[in-house]
All heavy atoms as a GROMACS GRO file, in nm:
protein
  605
    1MET      N    1  -0.791  -3.331   0.762
    1MET     CA    2  -0.923  -3.321   0.704
    1MET      C    3  -1.000  -3.207   0.766
    1MET      O    4  -0.979  -3.172   0.881
    1MET     CB    5  -1.000  -3.451   0.727
    1MET     CG    6  -1.021  -3.530   0.600
    1MET     SD    7  -1.109  -3.682   0.634
    1MET     CE    8  -1.267  -3.636   0.576
    2MET      N    9  -1.090  -3.150   0.688
    2MET     CA   10  -1.172  -3.039   0.737
    2MET      C   11  -1.295  -3.093   0.810
    2MET      O   12  -1.359  -3.187   0.764
    2MET     CB   13  -1.216  -2.950   0.621
    2MET     CG   14  -1.102  -2.878   0.553
    2MET     SD   15  -1.152  -2.786   0.406
    2MET     CE   16  -1.254  -2.659   0.472
    3SER      N   17  -1.324  -3.028   0.922
    3SER     CA   18  -1.445  -3.067   0.993
    3SER      C   19  -1.565  -3.005   0.924
    3SER      O   20  -1.553  -2.921   0.835
    3SER     CB   21  -1.437  -3.020   1.139
    3SER     OG   22  -1.445  -2.880   1.143
    4GLU      N   23  -1.683  -3.044   0.968
    4GLU     CA   24  -1.805  -2.991   0.908
    4GLU      C   25  -1.816  -2.840   0.930
    4GLU      O   26  -1.855  -2.766   0.841
    4GLU     CB   27  -1.928  -3.062   0.967
    4GLU     CG   28  -2.056  -3.028   0.893
    4GLU     CD   29  -2.174  -3.110   0.941
    4GLU    OE1   30  -2.154  -3.220   0.994
    4GLU    OE2   31  -2.286  -3.060   0.924
    5ALA      N   32  -1.774  -2.794   1.048
    5ALA     CA   33  -1.777  -2.650   1.079
    5ALA      C   34  -1.682  -2.574   0.986
    5ALA      O   35  -1.713  -2.465   0.938
    5ALA     CB   36  -1.740  -2.627   1.224
    6ASP      N   37  -1.564  -2.633   0.959
    6ASP     CA   38  -1.468  -2.570   0.868
    6ASP      C   39  -1.525  -2.558   0.727
    6ASP      O   40  -1.507  -2.456   0.660
    6ASP     CB   41  -1.338  -2.650   0.864
    6ASP     CG   42  -1.260  -2.643   0.993
    6ASP    OD1   43  -1.279  -2.546   1.069
    6ASP    OD2   44  -1.180  -2.736   1.018
    7ILE      N   45  -1.594  -2.662   0.684
    7ILE     CA   46  -1.653  -2.662   0.550
    7ILE      C   47  -1.760  -2.554   0.539
    7ILE      O   48  -1.766  -2.479   0.441
    7ILE     CB   49  -1.709  -2.801   0.515
    7ILE    CG1   50  -1.593  -2.901   0.503
    7ILE    CG2   51  -1.791  -2.796   0.387
    7ILE    CD1   52  -1.638  -3.045   0.493
    8ILE      N   53  -1.843  -2.542   0.644
    8ILE     CA   54  -1.949  -2.439   0.645
    8ILE      C   55  -1.885  -2.300   0.641
    8ILE      O   56  -1.928  -2.213   0.565
    8ILE     CB   57  -2.039  -2.457   0.768
    8ILE    CG1   58  -2.120  -2.587   0.754
    8ILE    CG2   59  -2.131  -2.337   0.787
    8ILE    CD1   60  -2.196  -2.628   0.880
    9GLU      N   61  -1.781  -2.279   0.721
    9GLU     CA   62  -1.712  -2.150   0.724
    9GLU      C   63  -1.649  -2.119   0.588
    9GLU      O   64  -1.658  -2.007   0.538
    9GLU     CB   65  -1.604  -2.151   0.834
    9GLU     CG   66  -1.529  -2.020   0.849
    9GLU     CD   67  -1.615  -1.905   0.898
    9GLU    OE1   68  -1.720  -1.930   0.960
    9GLU    OE2   69  -1.577  -1.790   0.871
   10TYR      N   70  -1.589  -2.219   0.527
   10TYR     CA   71  -1.528  -2.201   0.395
   10TYR      C   72  -1.634  -2.162   0.292
   10TYR      O   73  -1.612  -2.071   0.212
   10TYR     CB   74  -1.458  -2.331   0.354
   10TYR     CG   75  -1.402  -2.327   0.213
   10TYR    CD1   76  -1.284  -2.259   0.186
   10TYR    CD2   77  -1.470  -2.387   0.108
   10TYR    CE1   78  -1.233  -2.254   0.058
   10TYR    CE2   79  -1.420  -2.382  -0.022
   10TYR     CZ   80  -1.302  -2.316  -0.045
   10TYR     OH   81  -1.253  -2.309  -0.172
   11ASN      N   82  -1.748  -2.228   0.296
   11ASN     CA   83  -1.855  -2.196   0.201
   11ASN      C   84  -1.907  -2.054   0.222
   11ASN      O   85  -1.936  -1.983   0.126
   11ASN     CB   86  -1.970  -2.297   0.213
   11ASN     CG   87  -1.932  -2.432   0.154
   11ASN    OD1   88  -1.847  -2.440   0.066
   11ASN    ND2   89  -1.993  -2.537   0.205
   12LYS      N   90  -1.919  -2.010   0.348
   12LYS     CA   91  -1.963  -1.873   0.376
   12LYS      C   92  -1.864  -1.772   0.317
   12LYS      O   93  -1.903  -1.674   0.256
   12LYS     CB   94  -1.975  -1.850   0.527
   12LYS     CG   95  -2.098  -1.909   0.590
   12LYS     CD   96  -2.100  -1.875   0.738
   12LYS     CE   97  -2.214  -1.943   0.810
   12LYS     NZ   98  -2.210  -1.917   0.955
   13LEU      N   99  -1.736  -1.798   0.338
   13LEU     CA  100  -1.634  -1.707   0.288
   13LEU      C  101  -1.633  -1.700   0.136
   13LEU      O  102  -1.618  -1.592   0.077
   13LEU     CB  103  -1.495  -1.748   0.340
   13LEU     CG  104  -1.472  -1.727   0.489
   13LEU    CD1  105  -1.339  -1.788   0.532
   13LEU    CD2  106  -1.478  -1.581   0.525
   14THR      N  107  -1.648  -1.815   0.071
   14THR     CA  108  -1.650  -1.814  -0.076
   14THR      C  109  -1.775  -1.744  -0.129
   14THR      O  110  -1.769  -1.675  -0.230
   14THR     CB  111  -1.641  -1.957  -0.132
   14THR    OG1  112  -1.742  -2.038  -0.075
   14THR    CG2  113  -1.506  -2.017  -0.108
   15GLU      N  114  -1.888  -1.758  -0.059
   15GLU     CA  115  -2.009  -1.686  -0.100
   15GLU      C  116  -1.988  -1.536  -0.088
   15GLU      O  117  -2.027  -1.458  -0.176
   15GLU     CB  118  -2.128  -1.729  -0.014
   15GLU     CG  119  -2.184  -1.864  -0.050
   15GLU     CD  120  -2.298  -1.905   0.043
   15GLU    OE1  121  -2.362  -1.816   0.103
   15GLU    OE2  122  -2.321  -2.027   0.055
   16GLN      N  123  -1.927  -1.493   0.023
   16GLN     CA  124  -1.899  -1.350   0.040
   16GLN      C  125  -1.806  -1.299  -0.069
   16GLN      O  126  -1.826  -1.189  -0.122
   16GLN     CB  127  -1.836  -1.324   0.177
   16GLN     CG  128  -1.931  -1.340   0.293
   16GLN     CD  129  -1.860  -1.324   0.427
   16GLN    OE1  130  -1.738  -1.319   0.434
   16GLN    NE2  131  -1.939  -1.317   0.533
   17LEU      N  132  -1.708  -1.376  -0.103
   17LEU     CA  133  -1.614  -1.338  -0.208
   17LEU      C  134  -1.686  -1.323  -0.342
   17LEU      O  135  -1.664  -1.226  -0.415
   17LEU     CB  136  -1.502  -1.442  -0.219
   17LEU     CG  137  -1.388  -1.412  -0.314
   17LEU    CD1  138  -1.313  -1.288  -0.268
   17LEU    CD2  139  -1.293  -1.529  -0.322
   18GLU      N  140  -1.773  -1.417  -0.373
   18GLU     CA  141  -1.850  -1.410  -0.497
   18GLU      C  142  -1.940  -1.286  -0.499
   18GLU      O  143  -1.954  -1.220  -0.602
   18GLU     CB  144  -1.932  -1.538  -0.518
   18GLU     CG  145  -1.848  -1.658  -0.550
   18GLU     CD  146  -1.764  -1.642  -0.674
   18GLU    OE1  147  -1.813  -1.590  -0.775
   18GLU    OE2  148  -1.645  -1.680  -0.671
   19LEU      N  149  -2.004  -1.256  -0.386
   19LEU     CA  150  -2.090  -1.137  -0.378
   19LEU      C  151  -2.009  -1.009  -0.402
   19LEU      O  152  -2.054  -0.919  -0.473
   19LEU     CB  153  -2.160  -1.130  -0.242
   19LEU     CG  154  -2.275  -1.228  -0.221
   19LEU    CD1  155  -2.324  -1.220  -0.076
   19LEU    CD2  156  -2.389  -1.198  -0.317
   20LEU      N  157  -1.890  -1.003  -0.342
   20LEU     CA  158  -1.806  -0.886  -0.362
   20LEU      C  159  -1.764  -0.873  -0.508
   20LEU      O  160  -1.759  -0.763  -0.563
   20LEU     CB  161  -1.682  -0.893  -0.273
   20LEU     CG  162  -1.706  -0.870  -0.124
   20LEU    CD1  163  -1.579  -0.897  -0.045
   20LEU    CD2  164  -1.754  -0.729  -0.098
   21LYS      N  165  -1.734  -0.985  -0.571
   21LYS     CA  166  -1.697  -0.981  -0.713
   21LYS      C  167  -1.812  -0.932  -0.798
   21LYS      O  168  -1.793  -0.856  -0.893
   21LYS     CB  169  -1.652  -1.120  -0.760
   21LYS     CG  170  -1.515  -1.159  -0.712
   21LYS     CD  171  -1.476  -1.296  -0.765
   21LYS     CE  172  -1.339  -1.336  -0.717
   21LYS     NZ  173  -1.302  -1.470  -0.763
   22LYS      N  174  -1.935  -0.977  -0.765
   22LYS     CA  175  -2.053  -0.934  -0.841
   22LYS      C  176  -2.079  -0.786  -0.824
   22LYS      O  177  -2.124  -0.719  -0.915
   22LYS     CB  178  -2.176  -1.015  -0.797
   22LYS     CG  179  -2.175  -1.157  -0.847
   22LYS     CD  180  -2.297  -1.233  -0.800
   22LYS     CE  181  -2.288  -1.380  -0.841
   22LYS     NZ  182  -2.398  -1.459  -0.785
   23LYS      N  183  -2.050  -0.733  -0.705
   23LYS     CA  184  -2.071  -0.590  -0.678
   23LYS      C  185  -1.969  -0.503  -0.752
   23LYS      O  186  -1.985  -0.383  -0.762
   23LYS     CB  187  -2.061  -0.561  -0.528
   23LYS     CG  188  -2.179  -0.606  -0.448
   23LYS     CD  189  -2.161  -0.567  -0.302
   23LYS     CE  190  -2.276  -0.614  -0.217
   23LYS     NZ  191  -2.254  -0.584  -0.075
   24GLY      N  192  -1.863  -0.565  -0.797
   24GLY     CA  193  -1.760  -0.489  -0.869
   24GLY      C  194  -1.653  -0.435  -0.777
   24GLY      O  195  -1.573  -0.351  -0.816
   25THR      N  196  -1.653  -0.480  -0.653
   25THR     CA  197  -1.550  -0.436  -0.560
   25THR      C  198  -1.417  -0.497  -0.602
   25THR      O  199  -1.408  -0.617  -0.621
   25THR     CB  200  -1.584  -0.484  -0.416
   25THR    OG1  201  -1.716  -0.443  -0.385
   25THR    CG2  202  -1.487  -0.427  -0.316
   26PRO      N  203  -1.314  -0.412  -0.618
   26PRO     CA  204  -1.185  -0.468  -0.658
   26PRO      C  205  -1.128  -0.554  -0.545
   26PRO      O  206  -1.120  -0.511  -0.432
   26PRO     CB  207  -1.098  -0.345  -0.684
   26PRO     CG  208  -1.166  -0.234  -0.613
   26PRO     CD  209  -1.311  -0.269  -0.605
   27ILE      N  210  -1.091  -0.676  -0.578
   27ILE     CA  211  -1.036  -0.769  -0.481
   27ILE      C  212  -0.899  -0.812  -0.529
   27ILE      O  213  -0.882  -0.851  -0.643
   27ILE     CB  214  -1.128  -0.892  -0.466
   27ILE    CG1  215  -1.264  -0.850  -0.413
   27ILE    CG2  216  -1.064  -0.996  -0.376
   27ILE    CD1  217  -1.366  -0.960  -0.412
   28ASP      N  218  -0.803  -0.800  -0.439
   28ASP     CA  219  -0.668  -0.844  -0.472
   28ASP      C  220  -0.650  -0.982  -0.411
   28ASP      O  221  -0.624  -0.996  -0.292
   28ASP     CB  222  -0.565  -0.746  -0.416
   28ASP     CG  223  -0.427  -0.772  -0.468
   28ASP    OD1  224  -0.409  -0.871  -0.542
   28ASP    OD2  225  -0.336  -0.695  -0.436
   29ASP      N  226  -0.668  -1.086  -0.492
   29ASP     CA  227  -0.660  -1.222  -0.440
   29ASP      C  228  -0.522  -1.285  -0.464
   29ASP      O  229  -0.506  -1.405  -0.452
   29ASP     CB  230  -0.770  -1.311  -0.497
   29ASP     CG  231  -0.771  -1.312  -0.649
   29ASP    OD1  232  -0.688  -1.244  -0.710
   29ASP    OD2  233  -0.855  -1.383  -0.706
   30ARG      N  234  -0.424  -1.200  -0.497
   30ARG     CA  235  -0.288  -1.251  -0.512
   30ARG      C  236  -0.231  -1.274  -0.372
   30ARG      O  237  -0.259  -1.202  -0.278
   30ARG     CB  238  -0.201  -1.151  -0.586
   30ARG     CG  239  -0.248  -1.126  -0.728
   30ARG     CD  240  -0.164  -1.024  -0.796
   30ARG     NE  241  -0.187  -0.894  -0.735
   30ARG     CZ  242  -0.131  -0.782  -0.776
   30ARG    NH1  243  -0.048  -0.783  -0.877
   30ARG    NH2  244  -0.156  -0.669  -0.718
   31GLY      N  245  -0.150  -1.375  -0.360
   31GLY     CA  246  -0.091  -1.406  -0.230
   31GLY      C  247   0.021  -1.310  -0.195
   31GLY      O  248   0.067  -1.232  -0.278
   32PRO      N  249   0.068  -1.316  -0.070
   32PRO     CA  250   0.174  -1.225  -0.026
   32PRO      C  251   0.308  -1.253  -0.093
   32PRO      O  252   0.396  -1.167  -0.093
   32PRO     CB  253   0.183  -1.252   0.125
   32PRO     CG  254   0.125  -1.387   0.144
   32PRO     CD  255   0.022  -1.404   0.036
   33ASN      N  256   0.324  -1.369  -0.154
   33ASN     CA  257   0.450  -1.402  -0.220
   33ASN      C  258   0.448  -1.373  -0.370
   33ASN      O  259   0.544  -1.404  -0.439
   33ASN     CB  260   0.485  -1.550  -0.197
   33ASN     CG  261   0.516  -1.578  -0.053
   33ASN    OD1  262   0.566  -1.492   0.018
   33ASN    ND2  263   0.484  -1.697  -0.008
   34ASP      N  264   0.340  -1.312  -0.419
   34ASP     CA  265   0.330  -1.280  -0.561
   34ASP      C  266   0.429  -1.168  -0.593
   34ASP      O  267   0.422  -1.060  -0.535
   34ASP     CB  268   0.187  -1.236  -0.595
   34ASP     CG  269   0.169  -1.212  -0.742
   34ASP    OD1  270   0.151  -1.310  -0.815
   34ASP    OD2  271   0.173  -1.094  -0.783
   35LEU      N  272   0.522  -1.195  -0.685
   35LEU     CA  273   0.629  -1.098  -0.714
   35LEU      C  274   0.576  -0.970  -0.775
   35LEU      O  275   0.624  -0.861  -0.744
   35LEU     CB  276   0.733  -1.162  -0.805
   35LEU     CG  277   0.814  -1.274  -0.742
   35LEU    CD1  278   0.911  -1.332  -0.843
   35LEU    CD2  279   0.888  -1.227  -0.619
   36THR      N  280   0.475  -0.980  -0.861
   36THR     CA  281   0.419  -0.859  -0.922
   36THR      C  282   0.359  -0.768  -0.816
   36THR      O  283   0.378  -0.646  -0.819
   36THR     CB  284   0.310  -0.898  -1.024
   36THR    OG1  285   0.362  -0.996  -1.113
   36THR    CG2  286   0.266  -0.777  -1.104
   37LYS      N  287   0.289  -0.828  -0.720
   37LYS     CA  288   0.230  -0.750  -0.612
   37LYS      C  289   0.340  -0.685  -0.528
   37LYS      O  290   0.329  -0.567  -0.492
   37LYS     CB  291   0.142  -0.840  -0.526
   37LYS     CG  292   0.073  -0.768  -0.412
   37LYS     CD  293  -0.016  -0.862  -0.335
   37LYS     CE  294  -0.085  -0.792  -0.221
   37LYS     NZ  295  -0.171  -0.882  -0.145
   38GLN      N  296   0.444  -0.759  -0.497
   38GLN     CA  297   0.554  -0.704  -0.418
   38GLN      C  298   0.620  -0.587  -0.490
   38GLN      O  299   0.653  -0.485  -0.428
   38GLN     CB  300   0.657  -0.812  -0.387
   38GLN     CG  301   0.609  -0.914  -0.287
   38GLN     CD  302   0.714  -1.020  -0.256
   38GLN    OE1  303   0.823  -1.018  -0.312
   38GLN    NE2  304   0.679  -1.112  -0.169
   39ILE      N  305   0.637  -0.600  -0.620
   39ILE     CA  306   0.698  -0.492  -0.699
   39ILE      C  307   0.609  -0.368  -0.695
   39ILE      O  308   0.657  -0.256  -0.677
   39ILE     CB  309   0.724  -0.538  -0.844
   39ILE    CG1  310   0.837  -0.641  -0.845
   39ILE    CG2  311   0.756  -0.420  -0.934
   39ILE    CD1  312   0.854  -0.711  -0.978
   40GLU      N  313   0.477  -0.386  -0.711
   40GLU     CA  314   0.385  -0.273  -0.706
   40GLU      C  315   0.392  -0.202  -0.571
   40GLU      O  316   0.395  -0.079  -0.565
   40GLU     CB  317   0.242  -0.319  -0.732
   40GLU     CG  318   0.217  -0.361  -0.875
   40GLU     CD  319   0.080  -0.425  -0.894
   40GLU    OE1  320   0.002  -0.434  -0.796
   40GLU    OE2  321   0.050  -0.466  -1.008
   41ILE      N  322   0.397  -0.280  -0.464
   41ILE     CA  323   0.406  -0.222  -0.330
   41ILE      C  324   0.535  -0.144  -0.313
   41ILE      O  325   0.536  -0.030  -0.263
   41ILE     CB  326   0.393  -0.332  -0.222
   41ILE    CG1  327   0.251  -0.388  -0.221
   41ILE    CG2  328   0.431  -0.280  -0.084
   41ILE    CD1  329   0.234  -0.512  -0.137
   42LEU      N  330   0.647  -0.203  -0.357
   42LEU     CA  331   0.776  -0.136  -0.343
   42LEU      C  332   0.785  -0.010  -0.428
   42LEU      O  333   0.841   0.091  -0.385
   42LEU     CB  334   0.889  -0.233  -0.378
   42LEU     CG  335   0.910  -0.347  -0.278
   42LEU    CD1  336   1.013  -0.445  -0.332
   42LEU    CD2  337   0.950  -0.295  -0.142
   43GLU      N  338   0.728  -0.013  -0.548
   43GLU     CA  339   0.728   0.107  -0.632
   43GLU      C  340   0.646   0.217  -0.568
   43GLU      O  341   0.685   0.335  -0.570
   43GLU     CB  342   0.673   0.074  -0.771
   43GLU     CG  343   0.771  -0.004  -0.857
   43GLU     CD  344   0.713  -0.046  -0.991
   43GLU    OE1  345   0.590  -0.044  -1.007
   43GLU    OE2  346   0.793  -0.081  -1.079
   44PHE      N  347   0.532   0.181  -0.509
   44PHE     CA  348   0.448   0.280  -0.441
   44PHE      C  349   0.522   0.342  -0.323
   44PHE      O  350   0.526   0.464  -0.308
   44PHE     CB  351   0.318   0.213  -0.393
   44PHE     CG  352   0.229   0.303  -0.313
   44PHE    CD1  353   0.149   0.395  -0.378
   44PHE    CD2  354   0.224   0.296  -0.175
   44PHE    CE1  355   0.066   0.480  -0.306
   44PHE    CE2  356   0.143   0.379  -0.103
   44PHE     CZ  357   0.063   0.472  -0.167
   45ARG      N  358   0.584   0.257  -0.241
   45ARG     CA  359   0.659   0.308  -0.125
   45ARG      C  360   0.775   0.396  -0.170
   45ARG      O  361   0.802   0.500  -0.110
   45ARG     CB  362   0.713   0.191  -0.042
   45ARG     CG  363   0.607   0.118   0.035
   45ARG     CD  364   0.669   0.006   0.116
   45ARG     NE  365   0.568  -0.072   0.185
   45ARG     CZ  366   0.592  -0.187   0.244
   45ARG    NH1  367   0.713  -0.239   0.243
   45ARG    NH2  368   0.495  -0.252   0.305
   46ASN      N  369   0.844   0.353  -0.276
   46ASN     CA  370   0.958   0.430  -0.326
   46ASN      C  371   0.913   0.569  -0.371
   46ASN      O  372   0.978   0.669  -0.341
   46ASN     CB  373   1.023   0.355  -0.443
   46ASN     CG  374   1.148   0.422  -0.490
   46ASN    OD1  375   1.229   0.467  -0.411
   46ASN    ND2  376   1.163   0.432  -0.622
   47GLU      N  377   0.800   0.576  -0.441
   47GLU     CA  378   0.749   0.704  -0.487
   47GLU      C  379   0.715   0.795  -0.369
   47GLU      O  380   0.750   0.913  -0.368
   47GLU     CB  381   0.625   0.682  -0.574
   47GLU     CG  382   0.564   0.810  -0.625
   47GLU     CD  383   0.434   0.789  -0.700
   47GLU    OE1  384   0.403   0.674  -0.735
   47GLU    OE2  385   0.364   0.889  -0.722
   48LYS      N  386   0.646   0.740  -0.268
   48LYS     CA  387   0.608   0.819  -0.151
   48LYS      C  388   0.731   0.868  -0.076
   48LYS      O  389   0.738   0.984  -0.034
   48LYS     CB  390   0.518   0.738  -0.057
   48LYS     CG  391   0.384   0.704  -0.116
   48LYS     CD  392   0.304   0.828  -0.146
   48LYS     CE  393   0.175   0.795  -0.214
   48LYS     NZ  394   0.103   0.912  -0.262
   49LEU      N  395   0.830   0.780  -0.058
   49LEU     CA  396   0.951   0.820   0.013
   49LEU      C  397   1.030   0.924  -0.066
   49LEU      O  398   1.085   1.018  -0.010
   49LEU     CB  399   1.039   0.698   0.040
   49LEU     CG  400   0.986   0.602   0.147
   49LEU    CD1  401   1.070   0.475   0.152
   49LEU    CD2  402   0.983   0.668   0.283
   50HIS      N  403   1.033   0.909  -0.198
   50HIS     CA  404   1.103   1.005  -0.283
   50HIS      C  405   1.037   1.143  -0.270
   50HIS      O  406   1.107   1.244  -0.255
   50HIS     CB  407   1.101   0.959  -0.428
   50HIS     CG  408   1.164   1.055  -0.522
   50HIS    ND1  409   1.300   1.075  -0.529
   50HIS    CD2  410   1.109   1.139  -0.612
   50HIS    CE1  411   1.326   1.168  -0.620
   50HIS    NE2  412   1.212   1.208  -0.672
   51ASN      N  413   0.904   1.147  -0.276
   51ASN     CA  414   0.833   1.274  -0.263
   51ASN      C  415   0.857   1.339  -0.127
   51ASN      O  416   0.878   1.460  -0.118
   51ASN     CB  417   0.682   1.255  -0.285
   51ASN     CG  418   0.649   1.219  -0.428
   51ASN    OD1  419   0.728   1.240  -0.518
   51ASN    ND2  420   0.532   1.162  -0.449
   52TYR      N  421   0.857   1.259  -0.022
   52TYR     CA  422   0.882   1.311   0.112
   52TYR      C  423   1.025   1.363   0.123
   52TYR      O  424   1.050   1.468   0.182
   52TYR     CB  425   0.856   1.202   0.217
   52TYR     CG  426   0.875   1.248   0.358
   52TYR    CD1  427   0.786   1.340   0.415
   52TYR    CD2  428   0.981   1.204   0.436
   52TYR    CE1  429   0.802   1.384   0.544
   52TYR    CE2  430   0.998   1.247   0.566
   52TYR     CZ  431   0.909   1.338   0.620
   52TYR     OH  432   0.926   1.382   0.748
   53ASN      N  433   1.119   1.291   0.064
   53ASN     CA  434   1.259   1.332   0.064
   53ASN      C  435   1.276   1.466  -0.008
   53ASN      O  436   1.347   1.555   0.039
   53ASN     CB  437   1.345   1.224  -0.002
   53ASN     CG  438   1.490   1.238   0.030
   53ASN    OD1  439   1.527   1.302   0.128
   53ASN    ND2  440   1.575   1.178  -0.052
   54GLN      N  441   1.208   1.481  -0.122
   54GLN     CA  442   1.214   1.607  -0.196
   54GLN      C  443   1.159   1.723  -0.111
   54GLN      O  444   1.215   1.832  -0.110
   54GLN     CB  445   1.135   1.596  -0.326
   54GLN     CG  446   1.200   1.508  -0.430
   54GLN     CD  447   1.338   1.557  -0.469
   54GLN    OE1  448   1.437   1.492  -0.439
   54GLN    NE2  449   1.345   1.670  -0.534
   55LYS      N  450   1.051   1.697  -0.039
   55LYS     CA  451   0.991   1.798   0.047
   55LYS      C  452   1.090   1.840   0.156
   55LYS      O  453   1.105   1.960   0.184
   55LYS     CB  454   0.863   1.742   0.109
   55LYS     CG  455   0.791   1.835   0.201
   55LYS     CD  456   0.666   1.767   0.258
   55LYS     CE  457   0.613   1.844   0.374
   55LYS     NZ  458   0.508   1.773   0.446
   56LEU      N  459   1.158   1.743   0.217
   56LEU     CA  460   1.256   1.775   0.321
   56LEU      C  461   1.374   1.853   0.265
   56LEU      O  462   1.423   1.946   0.330
   56LEU     CB  463   1.305   1.645   0.388
   56LEU     CG  464   1.206   1.571   0.475
   56LEU    CD1  465   1.268   1.443   0.528
   56LEU    CD2  466   1.156   1.657   0.589
   57ILE      N  467   1.418   1.818   0.146
   57ILE     CA  468   1.529   1.890   0.083
   57ILE      C  469   1.490   2.035   0.058
   57ILE      O  470   1.568   2.127   0.087
   57ILE     CB  471   1.572   1.820  -0.048
   57ILE    CG1  472   1.640   1.687  -0.016
   57ILE    CG2  473   1.664   1.909  -0.131
   57ILE    CD1  474   1.665   1.599  -0.137
   58GLU      N  475   1.370   2.057   0.007
   58GLU     CA  476   1.324   2.194  -0.018
   58GLU      C  477   1.314   2.273   0.112
   58GLU      O  478   1.354   2.390   0.119
   58GLU     CB  479   1.188   2.192  -0.088
   58GLU     CG  480   1.195   2.144  -0.231
   58GLU     CD  481   1.057   2.124  -0.293
   58GLU    OE1  482   0.959   2.178  -0.239
   58GLU    OE2  483   1.049   2.055  -0.395
   59GLU      N  484   1.264   2.209   0.217
   59GLU     CA  485   1.253   2.276   0.346
   59GLU      C  486   1.390   2.310   0.402
   59GLU      O  487   1.412   2.421   0.453
   59GLU     CB  488   1.177   2.184   0.444
   59GLU     CG  489   1.146   2.249   0.576
   59GLU     CD  490   1.067   2.158   0.668
   59GLU    OE1  491   1.004   2.061   0.621
   59GLU    OE2  492   1.068   2.185   0.790
   60LEU      N  493   1.485   2.218   0.389
   60LEU     CA  494   1.621   2.241   0.436
   60LEU      C  495   1.686   2.357   0.360
   60LEU      O  496   1.749   2.445   0.421
   60LEU     CB  497   1.704   2.114   0.420
   60LEU     CG  498   1.846   2.116   0.472
   60LEU    CD1  499   1.847   2.141   0.621
   60LEU    CD2  500   1.916   1.986   0.439
   61ARG      N  501   1.670   2.360   0.229
   61ARG     CA  502   1.727   2.470   0.149
   61ARG      C  503   1.666   2.603   0.190
   61ARG      O  504   1.736   2.705   0.197
   61ARG     CB  505   1.704   2.444   0.001
   61ARG     CG  506   1.793   2.334  -0.054
   61ARG     CD  507   1.769   2.309  -0.199
   61ARG     NE  508   1.859   2.207  -0.250
   61ARG     CZ  509   1.837   2.135  -0.357
   61ARG    NH1  510   1.727   2.153  -0.427
   61ARG    NH2  511   1.924   2.044  -0.396
   62SER      N  512   1.535   2.603   0.213
   62SER     CA  513   1.467   2.726   0.254
   62SER      C  514   1.522   2.776   0.388
   62SER      O  515   1.550   2.895   0.404
   62SER     CB  516   1.316   2.700   0.264
   62SER     OG  517   1.251   2.809   0.320
   63LEU      N  518   1.537   2.685   0.484
   63LEU     CA  519   1.590   2.724   0.616
   63LEU      C  520   1.734   2.772   0.605
   63LEU      O  521   1.772   2.870   0.671
   63LEU     CB  522   1.579   2.606   0.713
   63LEU     CG  523   1.438   2.567   0.754
   63LEU    CD1  524   1.440   2.438   0.834
   63LEU    CD2  525   1.371   2.677   0.832
   64ARG      N  526   1.813   2.706   0.524
   64ARG     CA  527   1.953   2.748   0.506
   64ARG      C  528   1.961   2.888   0.444
   64ARG      O  529   2.043   2.970   0.483
   64ARG     CB  530   2.028   2.649   0.419
   64ARG     CG  531   2.069   2.524   0.491
   64ARG     CD  532   2.144   2.432   0.400
   64ARG     NE  533   2.189   2.311   0.469
   64ARG     CZ  534   2.235   2.204   0.408
   64ARG    NH1  535   2.245   2.201   0.276
   64ARG    NH2  536   2.272   2.099   0.477
   65SER      N  537   1.875   2.913   0.347
   65SER     CA  538   1.878   3.045   0.283
   65SER      C  539   1.834   3.154   0.380
   65SER      O  540   1.890   3.263   0.382
   65SER     CB  541   1.792   3.047   0.157
   65SER     OG  542   1.656   3.033   0.189
   66LYS      N  543   1.735   3.125   0.466
   66LYS     CA  544   1.692   3.223   0.567
   66LYS      C  545   1.804   3.249   0.667
   66LYS      O  546   1.826   3.362   0.707
   66LYS     CB  547   1.567   3.174   0.640
   66LYS     CG  548   1.442   3.176   0.556
   66LYS     CD  549   1.324   3.119   0.631
   66LYS     CE  550   1.202   3.112   0.542
   66LYS     NZ  551   1.087   3.046   0.608
   67LEU      N  552   1.874   3.143   0.707
   67LEU     CA  553   1.984   3.156   0.800
   67LEU      C  554   2.098   3.237   0.737
   67LEU      O  555   2.157   3.324   0.802
   67LEU     CB  556   2.036   3.017   0.841
   67LEU     CG  557   2.144   3.011   0.947
   67LEU    CD1  558   2.093   3.070   1.078
   67LEU    CD2  559   2.191   2.870   0.968
   68TYR      N  560   2.126   3.213   0.611
   68TYR     CA  561   2.231   3.284   0.540
   68TYR      C  562   2.199   3.433   0.532
   68TYR      O  563   2.286   3.517   0.551
   68TYR     CB  564   2.248   3.226   0.399
   68TYR     CG  565   2.354   3.293   0.316
   68TYR    CD1  566   2.489   3.270   0.339
   68TYR    CD2  567   2.318   3.382   0.216
   68TYR    CE1  568   2.586   3.334   0.265
   68TYR    CE2  569   2.416   3.448   0.141
   68TYR     CZ  570   2.549   3.422   0.166
   68TYR     OH  571   2.644   3.486   0.092
   69ILE      N  572   2.071   3.465   0.505
   69ILE     CA  573   2.029   3.605   0.495
   69ILE      C  574   2.044   3.674   0.630
   69ILE      O  575   2.089   3.789   0.639
   69ILE     CB  576   1.884   3.615   0.443
   69ILE    CG1  577   1.878   3.570   0.298
   69ILE    CG2  578   1.829   3.755   0.461
   69ILE    CD1  579   1.737   3.553   0.243
   70LYS      N  580   2.011   3.607   0.738
   70LYS     CA  581   2.022   3.666   0.871
   70LYS      C  582   2.167   3.692   0.910
   70LYS      O  583   2.198   3.790   0.978
   70LYS     CB  584   1.958   3.575   0.977
   70LYS     CG  585   1.809   3.580   0.980
   70LYS     CD  586   1.755   3.497   1.095
   70LYS     CE  587   1.603   3.506   1.101
   70LYS     NZ  588   1.547   3.426   1.211
   71GLU      N  589   2.257   3.604   0.868
   71GLU     CA  590   2.399   3.620   0.902
   71GLU      C  591   2.462   3.737   0.830
   71GLU      O  592   2.555   3.798   0.880
   71GLU     CB  593   2.476   3.491   0.870
   71GLU     CG  594   2.445   3.378   0.967
   71GLU     CD  595   2.519   3.250   0.932
   71GLU    OE1  596   2.585   3.245   0.826
   71GLU    OE2  597   2.510   3.154   1.010
   72ASN      N  598   2.412   3.770   0.712
   72ASN     CA  599   2.474   3.879   0.633
   72ASN      C  600   2.402   4.008   0.646
   72ASN      O  601   2.310   4.042   0.692
   72ASN     CB  602   2.480   3.841   0.485
   72ASN     CG  603   2.580   3.730   0.463
   72ASN    OD1  604   2.676   3.721   0.538
   72ASN    ND2  605   2.558   3.647   0.364
   0.00000   0.00000   0.00000
């Protein structure tokens, strides 16, 4: 059972949540086990890692071409 202090704290938190909703602040109230949220996170990470990988590949090709030019 919840104590009186817990109930007061819960009410404060729900009031803050309602105020944020009224302000139009985007709130993600999905839990950590929500599959849609997990998919969105993984897609975001995949995109960032892919972009970083592409950057490294371009840098590597550039360095290889400079090295090749110096050797010849």
